[in-house]
N, C-alpha and C positions, 0 to 999 in steps of 0.2 A: 489624524485627529479623529476620535470616535464621535460619531453623531448620535445624539440621543433622540428617542421618539417619545412624544407625549401622549400618543394614542393608547387607549386601554383595551383595544380589541384583541382577540385571541392571537392573530397573526403577529402583532407587535410584541407579544409576550412569549413567542415561540423561538427556541434556539435549535438550529438544525445542524446535525453532525453527519458528515460523509466519511466512511472508512473504507480503505482499499487494501486488500490482502497482498502479501508478497507472493512470488512464484516464478521469478526468472522470466524466461521468454513467454511463459503463460500469462504474463501481464497483458498480452495482446487480447486475451479473453475479456479482462476487465475494461480495457480501453475501448473495445468494440461496443460493450454495453453502454458505457458513458458517451461514446460518440453518437450512438443511436438516440440517447436521451437529449443530447444537445440539439440534434436535428429535429426530433419529435416535438420538443417543447420550445424550439427556436430561442435558445439562450446560451449564455456561458454558464457552466456548472457553478462557478464561484459566485454568481449572482444569487444563488438559492441556498447556499450553505455557509453558515457562520464560521464553522470549524471543519477543516479537512485533515484527515489523518491518513497516512500511508506508510507501509513498510516495504523496504527493498524495491522491487519493481513498482509496487503500489506507491511507494514514496516518490519515485520519479514521476509517476502520473499525477500524484497530489501536488507536487511542486509545479508541474506544468499548468495544472488547473488554476493554481493560485495566481498565475500571471496572465490568465485568459489565453493561454496557448490553445488553439483548437485541438480537440482530442484526436481529430483526424490526422494531424501532424505527428502526434505521439504514436498512434497506430502505425503510421507509415514508417516510423523509426524502427519498429520491430522487423518490418520487411526489409528496409534498406540496409540496416546495420546489423541485424541479428546474426547473420552468418559470419560477420567479421568479429563481433563481440564474443560469440561462442563458436569458433571454428571447429568443424567436425574432423577429428583425427582418428588414427588407429586406436581403438578403445583399450586394448591391452597395454600398449605403450603409454597412452595417456594416463591410464590408471596407475601404472608404475611410477611415472613422473610425479603424479599427484600424491602418491604415497610417500615417495622417497626424496623428492627434490624441491617441489614448489607447488603453488596453487595451479589448478588445472588450466586457468586462463590468466593472462595479464589484463589490466584494465585500461590500456591505452586507447583502444577503439571505443570503449564505453566513454572514456573521458572526452574524446574528440566529439562524439555524438552529443554529449551533454553540453559541451562548449558551444556547439552549433545551435542548440535550443536556448540555453540560458545566458550565454556570454559571461559577463562579469557581474551580473545582478546578484544582489544579496537579499537576505530574508526581509530586510526593510522594504523591499519592493513588492511584497505580497499584497494581494487584494483581500485576503481573508486570514483568519486565525489558522495556524498550522501546528500539528504535532507529528513529527517524523522520528520514529524510534530507531536508535542505533544502540550498540553496546560498547562501552568504554573498557577496553582491555587494561588501560593504564590504571583506572580506578576499580576495576572489577565489579562494575555495576551498570544497570541500564542508564541510558543517556537519551533524552528526548529533545530534539531540536524544536524550539517553539518560536512563533512570532512573539516578540516582546510586548505583552499586553499589560496595561496599567492595573487591571484587576489583580494580577499576581505580583505587581511591582517588579516585573522582569526587565533585565537589561543585559542579557548575556549573548543572545544569538543573532540579533538583527544585522550585525556586521559580517556574518558568515556567508560565504558564497554558495549559491545554489548548487554549483558543480561539486563542491566539496561535501555538502550534505548528501547529495544523491550518491556519490561514491561511497560514503561512509555507511549509509543505510543499506546498501546493496552488496557489501563486501562479504558474501557468503563464505564461511570457513571452508578451506580446501578448494574452493571454486575461483575466488577472486582475492587479490592481495589485501592485506591490512592497510587501512588508510590513516595517515597522520594529517592533522589540520593545524596550520601555523598559529592561527589566532586563539587556539586553546593550548598554547605552549607545547605543541607537537603531541598532544594526546593521540593515542592510537584507537581506532574504531573498527568494529566489524558489524555485520548484518544485524539489524534489530529483530530479525526473524528468530533469533535464538531464544527470545522471550515473548515477542509480540508479532508473530507472522500475520496474525489477525489482530490489527491494532484497535478494534472497536472498543475494548475495555479502557484503553488509554484515552480515547475520546470521551467516553461516558464519564470517567473520573474527572477529566479536565473540565467538562461542562458542569458537573454537579459541584465541584469544588469552588469554581470561580463565577459561574454565570447563571445557574438555574437553581431556584428554590427560594425558600422564605428569606426575605430581606435582600434578595438579589434582583437584578434587572429583569430576568426572564422567569416565567412561571411554568412553562411547558417545554419538554425536551422531545425531539424527534430524531431518530437515528436510522440512517440507511447504510447498510454494510454490503460491500461488493466482494464476494468470494473469488477464489481462484479455481482453476480446474484441478480436481483431485481424483485419484483412483477410488473406486468403490471400497468401502472399509474392508480391511483384512488383506492378508497376503496369502500366496500359495503356501502349502505345507513346506516347512523348511526341514530337509533331511539332515543337514549338517548343523548341529546345535552350537558347536564351538566355532563361531564364525570370526574370521579375521577382518581387518579393515577392507581388504580387497574383496572378500566375500560379500560384505555389506554394500560396498561400492556406493552408488547414489542413494540407496535406501537409508543409509546412515543419517544423512541430513534431512531427506524428505520425510522420514518417519517422525523426527522431532517437529518439523514444521507442521505436518498434518495434525499431529496430536495436539499441539498447542492451539492451532486454529479451531479445532473442534471443541476443545475445552472452553476457550474464550467465548465461543458462540453460545454454549450452554450457560455460562456464567451471566452473560449479558441478557439472554432470554429470561433467566430466573430473576435477575434484578429488575428487568422491565415490568415484571408482573407482581413482584413481592416486596420491592424496596419501599421506603417511606414516601418517595416521590415517583410513582410509576410513570413510565414513559413509552412512547411509540417506538417499536423496534422492528425494522424490516431487513431481513437478510436474503440477498440474492445468492443462492448457493452455486456450487459447481453443477454444470450439466452432467447428466449420467454418462459414464464412460463404459463402452463395451470393453471386453478383455483385449481385443485387438487394438483399440484406440489407446488404452492404458499402457500398452507396451511401447508406444512411440511418443506419447505426450508426457514430457517431463520438463524440468526447469531449464535445460540447455540443449534440447534437440531442436535445431533450426532448419531441418529439412523442409523443402517446399510443401510436401504432403502434410507435415505436422502443422506448419503455419496456416495452411489452408483449413485444416480441421479446427484449429483453435479459433480462427476467425469466424468460421461458420457457426460454431457453437455459441460464441459470443453474440453474434447477430440473432440467432434463434432465441436465446434467453432474453435478449433485449426486447424483441418483438412480443414475447410472452409476458414479461414483467412490466413493460412500458404501458400496457393497457390496464394494469391493476390499479384500483383506486388508492390502495395504500402506498403506491409509488407516485402516482400523479399528484397526491397531496403535497409532496415536497416541492412541486413546481408551480403551485397555484399562486404563490406570492413570493416576492423577493425577500432576501434575508434582511434582518434588522440591525445586525452589528456591522456597521459600515466603517471601514478603515480609511478608504479613499474613493 
């Protein structure tokens, strides 16, 4: 049941959106930032955001936040399960199998980890509005799993299991298997990162369409976007111009994801300043990566060194950004769109 507020102060008219990028095992970076914010502001993240968006590993984090799962448990998941979800194998043999036979990894370990966190809970159990992007291969179009809210007269997704949504949004092509979900007549889904690795624009559109603006309940929008670790822009000079799939290897997917995330950030920043209803937009970006770090930090490297680096960078960014007034303003009051 949605609770209405009769207060006319600014906080009661403010709609807050949290967006979390995808990035495979690099989700540990985003989780560490949010873990620090929960500790710093002594809260559950879902108490301060009306809508949470997340793609791929960011979707897994978003789903956990919506159930008040402590972010520390999600961070721990990357450590405890990361090496089993993304087992490190002979790179050449793995690349050949990935090219010729099947996805690089199966999703059984990921499914087991998700079952451990979410059990059989469905989207109806969420404590906040949700937008979790996936892509429907069956329909050939984007598919966004949403909490069924009355403003949109939605009634499609609340019976869907958290585990199934998490598997669908994180099914990166060539890395993890395609996912079919029974209660959509076995539609087939892949990673929402193919169009919304940075899902901030998805959240902004959802907010402006249904919740914020003239004639709507909320008059002000605030958006906090958590990036993933990304290499510094650009690649080394490529001597071989006619590159095969094996030549591209992991750069094939990561280049799509990085480009999309960068463009979305530009779009949202421009909209925040120039649209008819300007809004507050804060983007916590990737920490700078040295060339040595960029060589080992990618979406499926689960070595102890890599996990330690990702964790350290997340903690450092959280300490830096957690003091900024533009971030603390998100935690000064609780959200106003109350589901339960």
